[in-house]
N, CA, C and O of each residue as an XYZ file, in Angstrom:
628
protein
N     -58.166     27.023    -17.149
C     -58.869     28.466    -17.849
C     -58.176     28.144    -19.252
O     -58.385     27.525    -20.296
N     -56.926     29.193    -18.436
C     -56.897     29.244    -20.241
C     -56.124     28.206    -21.400
O     -56.031     28.385    -22.614
N     -55.712     27.292    -20.734
C     -55.842     25.983    -21.292
C     -57.145     25.432    -22.083
O     -57.036     24.909    -23.192
N     -58.507     25.609    -21.357
C     -59.388     24.924    -21.716
C     -59.698     26.098    -22.937
O     -60.133     25.402    -23.854
N     -59.697     27.211    -23.309
C     -59.473     28.661    -23.641
C     -58.624     28.276    -25.346
O     -58.966     28.550    -26.496
N     -57.289     27.457    -24.719
C     -56.192     27.718    -26.045
C     -56.931     25.846    -26.881
O     -56.515     25.212    -27.850
N     -57.931     25.603    -26.059
C     -57.791     23.909    -27.019
C     -58.941     23.610    -27.227
O     -59.256     22.455    -27.512
N     -59.990     24.799    -27.105
C     -60.893     24.567    -27.300
C     -60.959     26.172    -29.206
O     -61.694     25.971    -30.174
N     -60.010     27.439    -29.086
C     -59.040     27.623    -30.035
C     -59.108     27.873    -31.311
O     -59.400     28.581    -32.275
N     -58.323     26.108    -30.403
C     -57.375     25.660    -31.474
C     -58.170     24.717    -32.430
O     -58.114     24.699    -33.660
N     -58.932     23.931    -31.593
C     -59.903     22.977    -32.135
C     -61.382     23.222    -33.333
O     -62.061     22.498    -34.061
N     -61.307     24.966    -32.898
C     -62.434     25.746    -33.666
C     -61.106     25.914    -34.605
O     -60.872     24.921    -35.295
N     -60.542     26.594    -34.691
C     -59.600     26.787    -35.736
C     -59.342     25.254    -36.614
O     -59.607     25.250    -37.817
N     -58.878     24.119    -36.026
C     -58.562     22.878    -36.582
C     -59.996     22.464    -37.588
O     -59.939     21.699    -38.551
N     -61.258     23.170    -37.102
C     -62.675     22.843    -38.233
C     -62.430     23.800    -39.035
O     -61.897     23.569    -40.120
N     -62.782     25.094    -38.639
C     -62.486     26.186    -39.309
C     -61.117     26.061    -40.785
O     -61.006     26.599    -41.887
N     -60.447     25.234    -40.136
C     -59.091     25.644    -41.352
C     -59.575     24.308    -42.350
O     -59.487     24.286    -43.578
N     -60.119     23.185    -41.448
C     -59.915     21.792    -42.442
C     -61.368     21.741    -43.587
O     -61.418     20.998    -44.566
N     -62.625     22.855    -43.112
C     -63.494     22.829    -43.474
C     -63.082     24.264    -44.845
O     -63.495     24.386    -45.998
N     -62.551     24.742    -44.389
C     -62.029     25.931    -45.473
C     -61.567     25.202    -46.632
O     -62.169     25.172    -47.705
N     -60.170     24.451    -46.309
C     -59.262     23.427    -47.311
C     -60.213     22.319    -48.057
O     -60.041     21.907    -49.204
N     -61.123     21.977    -47.270
C     -62.381     21.633    -47.857
C     -62.748     21.715    -48.773
O     -62.534     21.089    -49.811
N     -63.587     22.793    -48.441
C     -64.828     23.723    -49.941
C     -63.366     24.565    -51.120
O     -63.480     25.121    -52.212
N     -62.380     24.354    -50.436
C     -61.735     25.514    -51.166
C     -62.023     26.618    -52.100
O     -61.760     26.931    -53.261
N     -62.639     27.043    -51.152
C     -62.993     28.385    -51.515
C     -62.032     29.826    -51.157
O     -62.584     30.924    -51.233
N     -60.597     29.724    -50.773
C     -59.776     30.333    -50.534
C     -59.593     30.655    -52.454
O     -59.659     29.958    -53.466
N     -59.292     32.381    -52.081
C     -58.638     32.948    -52.903
C     -57.290     33.022    -52.749
O     -56.945     33.030    -51.567
N     -56.299     33.087    -53.651
C     -54.748     33.763    -52.803
C     -54.986     35.199    -52.787
O     -53.827     35.608    -52.713
N     -55.785     36.309    -52.809
C     -55.627     37.280    -52.414
C     -56.090     37.239    -51.090
O     -55.240     37.516    -50.244
N     -57.562     36.882    -50.569
C     -58.708     37.122    -49.771
C     -58.154     36.641    -47.707
O     -57.689     35.676    -47.101
N     -58.496     37.686    -47.483
C     -58.121     37.920    -46.305
C     -58.503     36.616    -45.085
O     -57.865     36.086    -44.175
N     -59.583     36.500    -45.521
C     -59.476     35.349    -44.682
C     -59.215     34.198    -45.053
O     -59.401     33.382    -44.150
N     -58.757     33.641    -46.271
C     -57.865     32.797    -46.549
C     -56.189     32.917    -45.686
O     -55.484     32.210    -44.967
N     -56.162     34.124    -46.237
C     -54.453     34.091    -45.058
C     -54.421     34.129    -43.839
O     -53.502     33.691    -43.146
N     -55.709     34.808    -43.341
C     -56.416     34.883    -41.676
C     -55.938     33.273    -41.729
O     -54.808     33.218    -41.245
N     -56.521     31.600    -42.255
C     -56.809     30.310    -42.102
C     -55.769     30.049    -42.393
O     -55.202     29.678    -41.365
N     -54.556     29.972    -43.922
C     -53.508     29.651    -43.428
C     -52.388     30.122    -42.447
O     -51.485     29.369    -42.081
N     -52.549     31.833    -41.919
C     -52.088     31.553    -40.696
C     -52.157     30.619    -39.057
O     -51.268     30.297    -38.268
N     -53.525     30.432    -39.057
C     -54.088     29.805    -37.802
C     -53.532     28.696    -38.367
O     -52.597     28.406    -37.621
N     -53.593     27.663    -39.547
C     -53.146     26.899    -40.109
C     -51.798     26.181    -39.328
O     -51.542     25.109    -38.778
N     -50.830     27.976    -39.761
C     -48.814     27.262    -39.804
C     -49.138     27.209    -37.926
O     -48.515     26.485    -37.149
N     -49.857     27.829    -37.678
C     -49.683     27.958    -35.550
C     -50.068     26.341    -35.364
O     -49.292     25.545    -34.835
N     -51.419     25.970    -35.894
C     -51.749     24.477    -35.692
C     -50.595     23.582    -36.188
O     -50.449     22.409    -35.843
N     -49.755     24.286    -37.071
C     -48.745     22.972    -37.933
C     -47.981     23.166    -36.460
O     -47.673     22.174    -35.799
N     -47.656     24.739    -35.927
C     -46.131     24.926    -35.031
C     -46.682     23.823    -33.598
O     -46.035     22.934    -33.044
N     -47.407     24.069    -33.452
C     -48.009     23.927    -31.976
C     -47.518     22.379    -32.374
O     -46.365     22.049    -32.098
N     -48.361     21.504    -32.985
C     -48.361     20.204    -32.970
C     -47.138     19.594    -33.011
O     -46.820     18.644    -32.296
N     -46.307     20.225    -33.996
C     -44.321     19.978    -34.287
C     -43.993     20.103    -32.923
O     -43.599     19.097    -32.332
N     -44.120     21.474    -32.163
C     -44.066     21.411    -31.253
C     -44.030     20.360    -30.120
O     -42.969     19.829    -29.791
N     -45.183     20.076    -29.542
C     -45.869     18.344    -29.065
C     -44.978     17.988    -29.641
O     -44.070     18.814    -29.552
N     -44.675     16.997    -30.330
C     -44.420     16.527    -30.714
C     -42.897     15.990    -31.297
O     -42.510     14.910    -31.744
N     -42.090     17.614    -31.002
C     -40.280     17.702    -31.204
C     -40.394     17.195    -29.581
O     -39.689     16.207    -29.374
N     -41.253     17.748    -28.221
C     -41.210     17.447    -26.833
C     -41.573     16.224    -26.402
O     -41.271     15.730    -25.316
N     -42.296     15.682    -27.350
C     -42.337     14.462    -26.707
C     -40.961     13.320    -27.227
O     -40.422     12.502    -26.481
N     -40.720     13.489    -28.264
C     -39.738     12.876    -28.763
C     -38.042     12.855    -27.909
O     -37.206     12.015    -27.576
N     -38.235     14.368    -27.847
C     -37.380     15.312    -26.039
C     -37.460     13.925    -25.528
O     -36.667     13.027    -25.812
N     -38.513     13.827    -24.730
C     -39.138     13.452    -23.470
C     -38.585     12.218    -23.530
O     -37.731     11.989    -22.674
N     -38.834     11.369    -24.297
C     -38.366     10.150    -24.488
C     -37.181      9.165    -25.278
O     -37.039      7.987    -25.609
N     -36.297     10.711    -25.358
C     -34.712     10.510    -25.685
C     -34.232     10.857    -24.293
O     -33.083     10.520    -24.004
N     -34.761     11.310    -23.647
C     -34.147     11.760    -22.487
C     -34.366     10.682    -21.230
O     -33.429     10.305    -20.526
N     -36.180     10.110    -21.003
C     -35.887      8.966    -20.261
C     -35.359      7.464    -20.629
O     -35.292      6.476    -19.898
N     -34.928      7.654    -22.314
C     -34.240      6.538    -22.675
C     -32.331      6.699    -22.406
O     -31.544      5.775    -22.203
N     -32.085      7.912    -22.483
C     -30.707      8.505    -21.687
C     -30.341      8.295    -20.359
O     -29.192      8.045    -19.995
N     -31.358      8.400    -19.601
C     -31.521      8.565    -18.199
C     -31.169      6.603    -17.852
O     -30.215      6.101    -17.256
N     -32.449      5.882    -18.550
C     -32.342      4.669    -18.209
C     -30.977      4.686    -18.624
O     -30.187      5.088    -17.770
N     -30.539      4.370    -19.653
C     -29.316      3.917    -19.995
C     -27.697      4.007    -18.428
O     -26.881      3.281    -17.860
N     -28.377      6.021    -18.498
C     -26.982      6.162    -17.765
C     -27.254      5.341    -16.379
O     -26.245      5.050    -15.738
N     -28.817      4.843    -15.730
C     -28.430      4.463    -14.655
C     -27.851      2.890    -14.541
O     -27.380      2.266    -13.591
N     -28.064      2.587    -15.735
C     -27.681      0.720    -15.657
C     -26.154      1.305    -15.649
O     -25.574      1.062    -14.591
N     -25.468      1.950    -16.509
C     -23.981      2.165    -16.971
C     -23.748      2.421    -15.403
O     -23.218      1.440    -14.883
N     -23.954      3.284    -14.668
C     -23.381      4.122    -12.972
C     -24.173      2.834    -12.120
O     -23.880      2.903    -10.927
N     -24.973      1.839    -12.388
C     -24.928      0.626    -11.765
C     -23.983     -0.406    -12.404
O     -23.539     -0.955    -11.395
N     -23.580     -0.823    -13.129
C     -22.490     -1.516    -14.506
C     -21.126     -0.925    -13.366
O     -20.615     -1.419    -12.361
N     -20.883      0.440    -14.181
C     -19.683      1.407    -13.122
C     -19.492      0.694    -11.524
O     -18.444      0.173    -11.140
N     -21.036      0.832    -10.532
C     -21.077      0.198     -9.318
C     -20.419     -1.541     -9.330
O     -19.426     -2.018     -8.783
N     -20.903     -1.823     -9.732
C     -20.849     -3.506     -9.773
C     -18.877     -3.746     -9.866
O     -18.111     -4.173     -9.003
N     -18.595     -3.251    -11.305
C     -17.201     -3.659    -11.699
C     -16.658     -2.870    -10.471
O     -15.810     -3.407     -9.758
N     -17.013     -1.894    -10.257
C     -15.661     -1.111     -8.885
C     -16.026     -2.241     -7.672
O     -15.027     -2.283     -6.953
N     -16.688     -2.839     -7.341
C     -16.866     -3.804     -5.992
C     -15.737     -4.257     -6.415
O     -14.568     -3.908     -6.247
N     -16.481     -5.466     -7.255
C     -15.480     -6.280     -7.661
C     -14.516     -6.579     -8.020
O     -14.342     -7.747     -8.370
N     -13.062     -5.248     -8.107
C     -12.144     -4.279     -8.284
C     -11.739     -4.475     -6.734
O     -10.691     -4.997     -6.354
N     -12.746     -3.969     -5.919
C     -11.995     -3.611     -4.825
C     -12.271     -5.278     -3.834
O     -11.494     -5.633     -2.947
N     -13.461     -6.049     -4.233
C     -13.089     -7.298     -3.499
C     -11.654     -8.557     -3.852
O     -10.976     -9.423     -3.300
N     -11.879     -7.797     -5.293
C     -10.204     -8.746     -6.336
C      -8.826     -8.277     -5.205
O      -7.984     -9.021     -4.702
N      -8.983     -6.852     -5.067
C      -7.767     -6.325     -4.145
C      -7.870     -6.534     -2.379
O      -6.896     -6.324     -1.656
N      -9.167     -6.963     -1.874
C      -8.901     -7.234     -0.625
C      -8.658     -9.196     -0.793
O      -7.800     -9.708     -0.075
N      -8.979     -9.549     -1.172
C      -8.308    -11.314     -0.856
C      -7.012    -11.009     -2.231
O      -6.081    -11.642     -1.733
N      -6.798    -10.794     -2.744
C      -5.116    -10.482     -2.968
C      -4.318     -9.638     -2.009
O      -3.098     -9.782     -1.936
N      -5.050     -8.652     -1.176
C      -4.112     -8.310      0.097
C      -3.853     -9.235      1.229
O      -2.772     -9.321      1.812
N      -5.113    -10.045      1.549
C      -5.658    -11.148      2.361
C      -4.067    -11.937      2.190
O      -3.005    -12.037      2.804
N      -4.716    -12.400      0.926
C      -3.541    -13.616      0.462
C      -2.233    -13.749      0.895
O      -1.732    -14.639      1.582
N      -1.492    -12.252      0.162
C      -0.008    -11.628      0.413
C       0.046    -11.675      1.977
O       0.981    -12.314      2.459
N      -0.997    -10.972      2.973
C      -1.113    -11.215      4.371
C      -0.494    -12.672      4.573
O       0.498    -13.372      4.779
N      -1.345    -12.611      4.437
C      -1.643    -14.524      5.344
C       0.305    -15.377      4.876
O       0.984    -16.158      5.543
N       0.566    -14.765      3.566
C       1.404    -16.027      3.468
C       3.066    -15.264      4.182
O       4.055    -15.812      4.671
N       2.712    -13.744      3.922
C       3.796    -13.253      5.002
C       3.616    -13.443      6.734
O       4.574    -13.236      7.480
N       2.599    -13.758      7.123
C       2.540    -14.564      8.502
C       3.065    -15.334      8.424
O       4.065    -15.333      9.142
N       2.840    -16.593      7.517
C       2.896    -18.085      7.749
C       5.184    -17.765      7.781
O       6.000    -17.954      8.683
N       5.314    -17.352      6.622
C       6.901    -17.370      6.672
C       7.730    -16.466      7.614
O       8.960    -16.469      7.556
N       7.120    -15.780      8.383
C       7.545    -15.023      9.889
C       6.732    -16.333     10.776
O       7.731    -16.860     11.264
N       6.250    -16.674     10.981
C       5.857    -18.415     11.968
C       7.300    -19.282     10.928
O       8.473    -19.309     11.302
N       6.971    -19.669     10.115
C       8.462    -20.509      9.746
C      10.111    -19.855     10.620
O      11.077    -20.302     11.238
N       9.607    -18.676     10.177
C      11.299    -18.267     10.254
C      11.782    -18.009     11.698
O      12.923    -18.259     12.085
N      10.639    -17.400     12.577
C      10.666    -17.361     13.916
C      10.413    -19.302     14.729
O      11.056    -19.521     15.756
N       9.966    -19.878     14.450
C      10.224    -21.460     14.575
C      11.163    -21.660     14.176
O      11.656    -21.998     15.252
N      12.543    -21.845     12.996
C      13.718    -21.849     12.782
C      14.475    -21.601     13.499
O      15.305    -22.351     14.013
N      14.208    -19.826     13.746
C      14.959    -19.374     15.025
C      15.047    -20.080     16.148
O      16.087    -20.329     16.756
N      13.831    -20.449     16.467
C      13.894    -20.942     18.382
C      14.016    -22.270     18.291
O      14.188    -22.943     19.307
N      13.919    -23.006     16.659
C      14.388    -24.899     17.204
C      16.112    -24.547     16.999
O      16.731    -25.590     17.208
N      16.764    -23.746     16.761
C      17.658    -23.721     16.294
C      18.492    -23.440     18.157
O      18.818    -24.287     18.989
N      18.606    -21.598     18.216
C      18.645    -21.541     19.794
C      18.230    -23.059     20.713
O      18.956    -23.606     21.543
N      16.767    -23.530     20.241
C      16.979    -24.774     21.501
C      18.441    -25.729     20.875
O      19.456    -25.789     21.569
N      18.382    -26.237     19.880
C      19.195    -27.044     19.649
C      20.874    -26.803     20.613
O      21.320    -27.629     21.409
N      21.595    -25.369     20.220
C      22.377    -25.376     20.958
C      21.999    -24.485     22.561
O      22.771    -23.761     23.191
N      21.169    -24.694     22.758
C      21.212    -24.720     24.066
C      21.345    -26.456     24.941
O      21.893    -26.783     25.994
N      20.663    -27.146     24.043
C      20.695    -28.225     24.593
C      21.995    -28.958     24.499
O      22.259    -29.766     25.390
N      23.147    -28.693     23.150
C      24.045    -28.867     23.145
C      24.801    -28.638     24.188
O      25.129    -29.516     24.985
N      25.132    -27.450     24.262
C      25.812    -26.952     25.608
C      25.333    -27.530     26.913
O      25.964    -27.811     27.932
N      24.149    -27.627     26.642
C      23.752    -28.799     28.150
C      24.286    -29.848     27.892
O      24.859    -30.300     28.883
N      24.374    -30.466     27.009
C      25.310    -32.468     27.039
C      26.769    -31.708     27.183
O      27.664    -32.088     27.938
N      26.839    -30.471     26.246
C      28.584    -30.411     26.878
C      28.911    -30.257     28.162
O      29.722    -30.895     28.832
N      28.158    -29.280     28.486
C      28.338    -29.363     30.280
C      28.354    -30.231     31.081
O      29.067    -30.289     32.083
N      27.365    -31.186     30.623
C      27.281    -32.505     31.777
C      28.208    -32.990     30.995
O      28.524    -33.719     31.935
N      28.977    -33.296     30.143
C      30.339    -34.071     29.823
C      31.198    -34.061     31.152
O      31.426    -34.821     32.094
N      31.555    -32.790     30.723
C      32.650    -32.136     31.576
C      32.544    -32.178     33.218
O      33.549    -32.286     33.921
N      31.245    -32.082     33.731
C      31.355    -31.974     34.993
C      31.137    -33.230     35.309
O      31.446    -33.402     36.488
N      30.589    -34.583     34.605
C      30.505    -35.295     34.778
C      32.201    -36.021     34.899
O      32.709    -36.556     35.884
N      32.855    -35.779     33.389
C      34.240    -35.971     33.720
C      35.098    -36.007     35.310
O      35.468    -36.851     36.125
N      35.132    -34.251     35.099
C      35.349    -33.482     36.705
C      35.085    -34.587     37.318
O      35.800    -35.402     37.901
N      33.836    -34.512     37.092
C      33.330    -35.596     38.906
C      33.698    -36.953     38.811
O      33.555    -37.482     39.913
N      34.159    -37.828     37.860
C      34.837    -39.129     37.851
C      36.374    -38.588     37.838
O      37.170    -39.516     37.987
N      36.727    -37.844     37.756
C      38.295    -37.908     38.006
C      38.233    -37.070     39.225
O      39.377    -37.170     39.668
N      37.637    -36.383     39.945
C      37.620    -35.529     40.973
C      37.453    -36.625     42.585
O      37.977    -36.466     43.688
N      36.414    -37.810     42.034
C      36.096    -38.822     42.768
C      37.888    -39.000     44.029
O      39.075    -39.037     43.702
N      37.220    -39.061     45.403
C      38.390    -40.016     46.274
C      38.451    -40.956     46.816
O      37.468    -41.591     47.198
N      39.457    -41.230     46.959
C      39.761    -42.993     46.903
C      38.897    -42.894     48.590
O      38.721    -41.936     49.343
N      38.580    -44.075     48.677
C      38.502    -45.055     49.961
C      38.614    -46.035     50.354
O      37.955    -47.058     50.167
N      39.983    -45.710     51.303
C      40.715    -46.963     52.243
C      39.922    -46.730     53.345
O      39.078    -45.883     53.637
N      40.739    -48.360     54.260
C      39.886    -48.668     54.854
C      40.398    -50.028     55.412
O      40.829    -50.927     54.689
N      40.323    -50.085     56.583
C      40.666    -51.840     57.039
C      39.113    -51.659     58.256
O      38.486    -50.655     58.593
N      38.955    -53.068     58.615
C      38.537    -53.010     59.386
C      38.703    -54.689     60.348
O      39.340    -55.642     59.899
N      38.280    -54.692     61.129
C      38.440    -55.850     62.662
C      36.942    -57.064     63.421
O      36.124    -56.737     64.281
N      37.021    -57.987     62.937
C      35.883    -58.300     63.684
C      36.061    -58.607     65.201
O      37.121    -59.230     65.140
N      35.748    -58.585     66.452
C      35.922    -58.655     67.145
C      34.898    -59.402     68.084
O      33.942    -58.645     68.248
N      34.763    -60.302     68.601
C      33.375    -61.054     69.628
C      32.353    -59.899     69.466
O      31.465    -59.938     68.615
N      32.498    -59.045     70.180
C      31.282    -58.098     70.564
C      31.603    -56.842     69.375
O      30.871    -55.906     69.051
N      32.195    -56.999     69.157
C      31.876    -55.477     67.684
C      32.887    -55.638     66.837
O      33.901    -56.332     66.759
N      32.208    -54.609     66.068
C      32.847    -54.496     64.902
C      33.486    -52.951     64.718
O      32.939    -51.855     64.835
N      35.127    -53.385     64.318
C      36.237    -52.385     64.415
C      36.066    -51.470     62.941
O      35.846    -52.183     61.961
N      36.122    -50.366     62.743
C      36.065    -50.181     61.160
C      36.810    -48.508     61.333
O      36.416    -47.591     62.053
N      37.563    -48.528     60.739
C      37.934    -47.619     60.220
C      39.116    -47.710     58.782
O      39.883    -48.538     58.289
N      38.564    -45.974     58.479
C      37.472    -45.756     57.045
C      38.608    -44.398     56.975
O      38.704    -43.602     57.909
N      39.580    -44.280     55.476
C      40.151    -43.123     55.432
C      39.813    -42.586     53.668
O      39.987    -42.934     52.500
N      39.291    -41.636     54.415
C      38.717    -40.997     52.302
C      39.630    -40.048     52.391
O      39.825    -39.138     53.197
N      40.166    -40.415     51.413
C      41.493    -39.206     50.582
C      40.866    -38.637     48.889
O      40.472    -39.197     47.866
N      41.030    -37.466     49.279
C      40.860    -36.841     47.939
C      41.315    -36.059     47.013
O      41.128    -34.843     46.998
N      41.745    -36.496     46.438
C      42.866    -35.893     44.864
C      42.297    -34.529     43.920
O      42.949    -34.131     42.955
């Protein structure tokens, strides 16, 4: 109700002021003219307040829109940096894993070759020893009419 009264009063004041000003009947010292002038000043200040509030509202909404856009851009850039850092870290980790795998493979192959060489050396020594320690088989045999007589001597040196 207060808003309606204020609007009606201001509308009435606007009509009164515009009528009085159009007639130009005001004298400088007339009380009614002073009252109309004060009313005109109130109306002007009210209108300027509305215009300023609208301007500030538009400016605030514009600033809010820009801030929202900027924050979203910052979040996108941050996410891109995180993604790039993760990719770089993953590549480095895979490189480390590959290097470790190659080193372990090389170490295992070296141990295998050493064991194979040791086995070959042991085999060659064993074969040499076995050939040197073979016994000499000496024997003689006689064939008689119904039986074979075999006399074998094995000498181990």
